[in-house]
C-alpha positions in Angstrom: 0.1 -0.3 0.1 1.1 3.7 -0.7 2.0 5.2 2.1 3.1 8.7 1.1 1.4 12.2 2.0 0.0 13.1 -1.4 -2.9 15.9 0.2 0.1 17.7 2.5 3.0 16.9 0.6 5.7 16.4 3.3 8.6 14.9 2.5 9.4 11.6 4.3 6.5 11.6 6.2 3.9 8.8 6.0 -0.1 8.3 6.6 0.4 6.0 8.7 2.8 6.2 11.5 5.5 2.8 11.5 7.8 2.1 14.8 11.0 0.5 15.2 9.7 -2.2 17.1 6.7 -2.8 14.6 9.5 -3.4 11.6 10.6 -6.4 10.1 12.2 -5.5 6.9 13.1 -2.7 4.7 14.7 -2.1 1.3 15.7 0.4 -0.6 15.7 0.2 -4.2 17.6 3.3 -6.0 17.1 2.2 -9.8 16.0 -0.7 -11.9 12.5 -1.3 -9.7 9.8 -3.7 -10.8 6.1 -2.4 -11.2 5.7 -3.1 -7.2 8.2 -0.6 -5.8 6.4 2.7 -7.2 5.5 5.0 -9.7 8.3 7.4 -9.0 11.5 8.0 -10.2 14.8 8.3 -7.3 14.5 5.5 -4.2 12.0 3.5 -3.1 11.6 2.6 0.3 9.7 -0.2 0.9 8.6 -1.6 4.5 7.4 -4.7 5.7 6.1 -4.8 9.2 6.2 -7.9 11.7 3.8 -10.7 12.1 2.4 -13.1 14.3 3.7 -17.0 14.4 2.3 -20.0 15.8 4.4 -18.4 19.3 2.9 -15.5 21.7 5.4 -13.5 21.8 6.2 -9.8 22.8 8.6 -6.8 24.1 8.1 -3.7 26.1 10.3 -0.4 25.8 11.0 2.5 27.1 14.0 5.7 25.9 14.0 8.5 28.1 15.6 11.7 27.2 16.5 14.1 30.2 16.8 17.8 30.8 20.4 16.8 31.9 21.9 15.7 28.5 20.6 18.4 26.3 22.9 21.5 24.9 22.3 24.5 26.2 21.0 27.4 23.8 23.8 29.7 23.2 21.5 33.2 23.2 20.3 31.6 26.7 23.3 31.0 27.8 24.9 34.2 27.0 21.9 35.9 28.7 22.6 32.8 32.1 26.4 34.1 32.0 26.0 37.5 31.7 23.0 38.0 35.0 25.6 35.8 36.7 23.5 32.9 36.3 24.0 29.4 36.5 24.5 27.9 32.8 21.6 25.9 33.1 19.7 24.4 29.8 15.9 24.6 29.5 13.9 22.2 29.6 13.9 19.2 27.2 12.3 15.9 28.5 11.0 12.9 26.0 10.1 10.1 27.2 9.2 7.3 24.6 7.8 4.0 26.0 5.5 0.9 24.1 5.1 -2.5 23.2 4.5 -5.2 20.6 2.5 -8.5 20.9 2.0 -11.6 18.2 0.5 -14.9 18.6 -1.9 -17.1 16.8 -5.4 -16.7 16.3 -5.9 -20.4 14.3 -2.5 -22.1 14.5 -0.2 -22.3 11.0 -3.7 -20.4 9.5 -4.2 -16.9 11.0 -2.1 -14.5 13.0 -2.1 -11.4 15.2 0.6 -8.5 15.6 -0.1 -5.8 17.5 2.1 -2.5 18.6 1.9 0.6 20.7 3.9 3.3 21.1 3.4 6.6 23.5 5.3 9.7 23.7 5.2 12.8 26.4 7.3 15.8 25.5 8.0 18.2 28.2 9.5 21.6 27.0 10.3 25.0 27.8 10.8 27.1 24.7 12.9 30.4 24.6 10.7 33.0 22.7 12.3 35.7 21.7 11.0 39.0 22.4 11.1 43.2 22.0 11.9 44.7 25.5 10.8 48.7 25.7 13.8 50.3 26.1 13.7 53.2 29.7 13.1 56.2 27.6 10.6 54.7 25.5 8.3 53.6 28.7 8.5 57.4 29.6 7.5 58.6 26.8 10.5 59.4 25.0 11.0 58.4 20.8 13.8 59.1 19.0 15.5 57.6 15.8 19.6 57.2 15.0 20.7 59.7 12.7 23.0 59.6 10.0 26.0 60.7 11.9 25.5 58.2 14.7 23.9 60.5 17.4 20.1 59.3 18.5 17.5 62.5 17.5 14.8 62.8 20.2 11.3 63.5 18.8 9.3 66.1 20.8 5.3 65.6 21.9 4.1 67.8 19.2 6.2 65.3 16.3 5.0 62.3 18.1 1.5 63.6 18.2 1.8 63.9 13.9 2.9 60.4 13.5 0.6 58.6 11.3 0.1 55.2 13.5 -2.3 53.3 11.4 -1.3 50.4 10.0 -0.4 50.1 6.7 -3.2 47.9 5.0 -5.9 50.5 6.4 -3.9 53.7 4.7 -6.1 54.8 1.6 -3.6 55.0 -1.4 -3.3 58.3 -2.3 -0.8 58.0 -5.5 -2.3 57.2 -8.9 0.4 54.4 -9.2 -1.1 52.3 -6.4 -4.6 53.4 -8.0 -3.6 51.7 -11.5 -2.1 48.5 -9.2 -5.7 48.2 -7.6 -7.7 48.5 -10.1 -5.9 46.0 -12.1 -6.0 43.7 -8.8 -9.9 44.0 -8.5 -10.1 43.3 -12.7 -8.2 40.6 -12.5 -10.1 39.4 -9.7 -13.6 39.5 -11.4 -12.0 38.4 -14.5 -11.2 34.9 -12.7 
């Protein structure tokens, strides 16, 4: 069965999740493939899942990745060291666990195989944010001039600033009027 994600188009992501403990065999064909290998050029990957046998068999597993084995983010480390805090990475815990079981339903005729895998993530993500300067917090706005000096705006200059978003500003130039007319015309024609 074809396991490619045709709808979302994600590379190397199948529709059906296959775990390492449910894989019996995989085969990579890079050239001279048969008709059963698929319909696309390039490498074809065939995957066989395990099946039951005349004897019951199974396995349990757990993979744990604790925070003490993770490297610290460079920006977080720099901030921690500059403020005399210890260099500690953010929390990043991954716990993957599961099990398999297989066996006969009818001896030598019908078998079953079941696989379960769960994963628990506990992470803290660092989100960059712009913070206001101390002059901005007291209502003083400025900009960096060409000569490198900072020019502060007066309250009258701040009052005249146009603070409406770009999408809400009226279009005043002839070029923009023609452009938006062409876009509207193109949408109507389509």
